[in-house]
C-alpha positions in Angstrom: 0.0 8.4 26.4 -3.7 10.4 26.7 -6.2 11.6 24.4 -8.7 10.2 21.7 -8.0 6.5 20.7 -9.3 5.4 17.5 -10.3 1.3 18.0 -12.3 -0.7 15.7 -15.4 1.2 14.7 -14.8 3.4 17.9 -13.3 6.5 19.1 -12.8 6.4 22.9 -11.2 9.1 25.7 -8.7 7.6 27.8 -4.7 6.7 28.1 -2.7 3.9 27.0 -0.4 2.4 28.7 2.5 0.4 27.5 4.5 -2.8 28.2 8.1 -2.4 26.6 7.4 -2.9 22.7 3.5 -3.8 23.3 0.6 -1.9 24.1 -0.5 -2.7 27.8 -3.4 -1.4 29.4 -6.5 1.4 28.1 -8.1 3.2 30.8 -11.4 5.3 29.6 -11.2 8.6 30.7 -13.6 11.5 29.2 -11.1 14.1 30.4 -8.5 13.2 28.0 -6.8 15.5 25.4 -7.7 16.3 22.3 -5.1 14.3 20.6 -6.1 11.8 18.3 -4.0 8.0 18.2 -4.1 5.6 15.9 -2.3 2.3 14.9 0.8 3.1 12.6 -0.3 3.0 9.2 0.4 -0.1 6.8 1.0 0.9 3.2 0.7 -2.0 1.0 2.1 0.3 -2.4 4.7 2.5 -2.1 7.7 3.1 -4.9 9.8 5.2 -2.6 9.3 9.1 -1.2 12.0 12.0 0.2 13.7 11.7 -3.0 14.8 7.7 -2.3 13.5 4.4 -4.4 12.9 1.2 -3.8 12.5 0.5 -7.8 16.5 0.1 -8.4 16.9 -2.6 -5.2 19.4 -0.6 -3.4 19.3 -1.2 0.1 20.9 2.2 1.1 18.0 3.7 -0.7 15.3 1.8 0.4 16.7 2.5 4.3 16.1 6.1 3.3 12.5 6.1 1.6 11.3 4.2 4.7 12.4 6.4 7.1 10.8 8.9 5.1 7.8 7.8 4.8 7.9 6.9 9.0 8.3 10.3 9.5 4.8 10.5 8.0 3.3 7.9 10.6 3.8 4.4 8.3 5.0 1.9 10.3 4.8 -1.1 8.0 5.2 -1.1 4.3 6.2 -2.8 1.4 8.9 -2.1 -1.0 7.0 -2.0 -4.5 9.2 -2.3 -7.7 7.6 -1.5 -11.2 8.1 -3.8 -13.7 11.8 -4.7 -14.3 13.7 -8.0 -16.0 14.2 -11.1 -13.9 17.7 -9.9 -12.8 16.9 -6.8 -10.9 13.9 -8.9 -9.3 16.8 -11.5 -8.2 19.1 -9.0 -7.2 16.0 -6.7 -5.1 14.8 -9.7 -3.6 18.6 -10.6 -2.2 19.4 -7.4 -1.4 16.2 -6.3 0.7 16.0 -9.7 2.3 18.2 -7.9 5.3 15.7 -5.1 5.4 12.7 -7.8 5.8 14.9 -9.4 9.1 15.5 -6.1 10.4 12.0 -4.6 10.1 12.6 -1.6 8.2 10.2 -2.8 5.5 7.5 -5.7 5.7 8.5 -6.8 2.3 8.5 -6.6 -1.4 5.4 -6.0 -3.5 6.7 -6.5 -7.4 4.2 -4.5 -9.3 4.7 -6.5 -12.4 6.2 -7.2 -14.7 3.0 -9.5 -15.6 0.9 -6.9 -16.5 -1.3 -6.0 -19.4 0.3 -3.9 -22.4 -2.9 -2.2 -22.6 -2.9 -1.0 -19.5 0.2 -0.9 -18.1 0.1 3.1 -17.5 3.4 4.1 -16.5 5.2 0.3 -16.1 7.6 0.0 -18.8 6.4 -1.9 -21.4 9.9 -3.2 -22.2 9.8 -5.4 -19.5 6.0 -7.1 -20.0 5.6 -10.6 -19.7 3.3 -13.4 -19.3 3.5 -14.9 -15.9 6.2 -17.3 -15.0 5.8 -19.8 -12.2 9.6 -20.6 -12.8 10.3 -16.8 -12.4 8.5 -16.6 -9.4 9.6 -20.2 -7.5 13.2 -18.7 -8.1 12.3 -15.3 -6.2 10.1 -17.0 -3.7 13.0 -19.9 -3.0 15.3 -16.7 -2.6 13.5 -14.2 -0.8 12.9 -16.5 2.4 9.7 -14.5 3.0 10.5 -11.0 1.4 8.6 -11.5 -1.6 4.8 -10.6 0.1 3.2 -9.8 -3.1 2.8 -9.8 -6.6 0.3 -7.9 -9.1 -0.3 -10.1 -12.0 -3.4 -9.4 -14.9 -5.5 -12.6 -14.6 -6.1 -12.5 -18.3 -2.8 -13.0 -19.5 -1.5 -17.0 -20.6 -0.5 -19.0 -17.2 -2.0 -16.0 -14.6 -3.7 -18.1 -12.8 -1.2 -21.2 -12.3 0.9 -18.3 -11.2 -1.9 -16.8 -8.5 -2.0 -20.3 -7.4 1.4 -20.8 -7.1 1.4 -17.8 -5.0 -1.2 -18.3 -3.2 -0.2 -22.0 -2.2 3.5 -20.3 -1.1 1.9 -17.4 1.3 2.4 -14.6 -1.3 -0.5 -12.3 -1.3 -1.5 -12.5 -5.2 -3.1 -9.0 -6.6 -4.9 -8.3 -9.8 -3.8 -5.0 -11.0 -3.0 -3.1 -14.3 -5.3 -5.5 -16.4 -8.2 -5.8 -19.2 -9.6 -8.2 -17.9 -13.4 -9.0 -18.5 -15.5 -9.7 -15.2 -15.5 -13.4 -15.4 -11.4 -13.0 -15.9 -11.4 -11.5 -12.5 -13.6 -13.8 -11.0 -11.4 -16.4 -12.4 -8.5 -15.2 -10.9 -9.8 -14.8 -7.6 -11.0 -18.0 -7.2 -7.7 -19.4 -7.9 -6.5 -17.1 -4.8 -5.9 -13.4 -5.7 -6.9 -11.5 -3.0 -6.0 -7.9 -3.7 -7.3 -5.3 -6.2 -4.1 -3.4 -7.2 -5.2 0.6 -6.8 -9.0 0.0 -7.7 -10.0 2.2 -11.3 -6.1 2.5 -12.3 -4.4 0.7 -14.8 -7.8 -1.3 -15.4 -10.5 -1.0 -18.3 -13.4 1.0 -16.9 -16.4 0.0 -16.2 -19.0 -0.6 -18.6 -22.7 -1.9 -17.3 -23.0 -4.6 -19.9 -19.4 -5.7 -19.5 -18.4 -4.4 -15.6 -14.6 -5.3 -16.2 -11.8 -5.4 -13.4 -13.8 -2.6 -11.4 -16.8 -4.0 -10.5 -15.6 -8.0 -10.5 -12.7 -6.7 -7.8 -15.8 -4.7 -5.9 -18.2 -7.8 -6.6 -15.7 -10.1 -5.0 -13.4 -11.2 -1.8 -10.5 -9.0 -2.7 -9.0 -6.0 -0.7 -9.2 -2.8 -3.2 -6.5 -0.3 -3.0 -7.6 2.8 -3.2 -4.9 6.0 -3.8 -6.5 8.7 -1.5 -4.7 11.7 -3.4 -7.5 13.3 -5.2 -5.8 13.3 -8.4 -6.1 9.1 -9.1 -9.5 9.3 -7.7 -12.1 11.8 -7.3 -13.2 12.2 -3.8 -16.4 11.0 -4.6 -15.4 7.6 -6.3 -13.1 7.1 -3.2 -16.1 7.3 -0.8 -18.1 5.3 -3.3 -15.6 2.6 -3.5 -14.7 2.4 0.4 -18.7 2.6 1.0 -19.3 -0.2 -2.0 -16.3 -2.8 -0.4 -16.4 -1.4 3.3 -13.6 -0.6 5.6 -12.2 -4.6 5.8 -12.1 -4.7 2.4 -10.9 -1.5 1.2 -7.2 -0.3 1.9 -6.0 3.6 1.7 -2.3 3.0 0.0 0.3 6.1 -1.3 1.6 4.6 -4.4 4.2 7.2 -3.6 7.2 7.4 -5.7 10.6 9.2 -4.6 9.6 12.6 -5.2 6.7 12.3 -2.3 8.3 15.5 -0.5 10.1 16.7 -2.7 10.4 19.9 -5.2 8.4 19.5 -8.4 10.9 18.6 -11.5 12.3 16.0 -13.4 12.6 11.9 -11.9 13.0 8.4 -12.5 10.4 5.7 -12.4 11.9 2.1 -13.3 14.1 3.5 -16.2 11.4 6.3 -17.5 11.4 9.8 -17.5 9.1 11.4 -14.9 7.6 14.7 -14.5 6.4 16.3 -11.5 4.3 19.8 -11.1 2.4 20.5 -8.6 2.6 17.4 -6.9 1.1 15.4 -10.0 3.5 12.8 -11.2 3.3 12.4 -15.1 5.2 10.1 -17.9 7.5 12.4 -19.8 6.4 10.2 -22.7 2.9 10.2 -22.4 1.5 12.0 -19.5 0.1 8.6 -18.5 0.1 9.2 -14.2 2.9 7.8 -13.0 2.6 6.9 -9.0 2.1 9.9 -6.5 3.4 12.2 -4.0 1.1 10.8 -1.4 2.3 10.3 2.1 -0.2 8.2 4.3 -1.1 10.6 6.9 -2.3 12.6 4.1 -4.4 9.8 2.7 -6.1 9.7 6.1 -6.7 13.1 5.8 -8.4 13.0 2.2 -10.6 10.0 2.9 -11.8 11.6 5.8 -12.4 15.3 3.7 -14.5 12.9 1.4 -16.9 12.0 3.8 -15.5 8.6 5.3 -15.7 8.3 9.0 -12.6 8.5 11.4 -12.4 5.0 12.5 -13.5 3.2 9.0 -10.7 5.7 7.1 -8.0 4.6 9.8 -9.4 0.5 9.7 -8.4 1.7 5.8 -5.4 2.6 6.8 -3.9 0.1 9.3 -5.8 -2.8 10.5 -7.1 -4.3 6.8 -3.8 -3.8 5.0 -2.0 -6.0 7.7 -4.3 -8.1 7.7 -3.7 -8.9 3.9 0.1 -9.2 5.1 -1.1 -11.7 8.2 0.4 -9.1 10.2 -1.6 -10.4 13.5 0.3 -8.3 15.7 0.0 -4.9 14.1 -3.0 -2.4 12.8 -5.0 -2.1 15.2 -5.1 -0.4 18.8 -5.3 -3.3 21.2 -3.6 -5.2 24.6 -0.7 -6.9 23.5 -0.6 -6.0 19.8 2.7 -4.2 18.7 2.9 -0.3 19.8 3.2 0.9 16.6 1.1 4.3 17.1 0.4 8.0 15.4 -0.3 11.1 17.3 -2.1 13.1 15.4 -3.5 17.0 15.9 -7.1 17.5 15.6 -6.8 18.2 11.5 -5.4 15.0 11.8 -1.4 16.1 11.0 1.2 14.1 12.5 2.7 14.9 15.6 4.7 12.1 16.8 5.0 8.8 15.5 6.0 6.0 18.0 7.3 2.0 16.6 7.7 -0.6 18.8 7.1 1.4 21.9 10.0 3.8 20.6 9.5 7.3 19.5 11.1 9.1 16.5 11.2 12.7 15.6 8.0 13.9 14.5 7.0 14.6 10.4 8.3 18.1 9.4 5.8 18.5 6.6 
């Protein structure tokens, strides 16, 4: 394939040659066309899409949700579940283990239930509880690598022990849905947290005398998730956070729910009614924003429109989240990397998607 090839920090014109499921030779050619070739997107935080959800632990639903996002260029994603009873967490871990082994999803992300009641957002407060190393130990053991990320509010009792446990067992600990102080966040990072869950959203707002979690995460070594739907974050705030953190510490995510790609109407998120109107999803009970209807290709377009360079925006959608998950075989266009590729038109809309050297159908929307 030929076109403008987006590599770390640069765009070159040339040709990509495949070696089976891997990227082979890359040759430069100023006469190559205008197609834009980027790595397959890696979404750290996705609850569903196309009318299908990850949140109930159903493998058929999960396959369909992953296929919907694959058509929009997401070749690797975590199946995110909102706060749930332990039984559902256990059953979902067991149900999704075969999907992880088959490469349908890259793993499971538990966004809770170890979250702040004051900053729970669209999380069901009925299921919130203090972090439990006992619960996490059971899930990690059962999942055999399926559990890849857990979001924790670091100010809760037992949170630092839970974060350290996750770190020691190869699971990404993320800080989010938190009313933590600046110091609490730095303690969480010191204990092993490496991600900030959707920066700004579900967090105590910054204050010049108490910076809180937003500034704590930006000032730390953690990778900061950013929902680039122009709803959760103003484009100026998106650009500010991305510039402050840098592309190696900022990750575009969707936080998409099952209503993504679907008509406006009434939906469900973790047992709570959600009303979607004009792309915005809100809880019926209190109007809290309840996930998004974003896809990763749209997130990339929004990031570029906000003033982030194309190479940096692509890094935020590919290489950085891949590194968070330890997926060294993907996330950038390089010889020997997995041939997960997206071909975009000059307006950054998806033309074709390749996964592991095989083309899938192009997106229809």
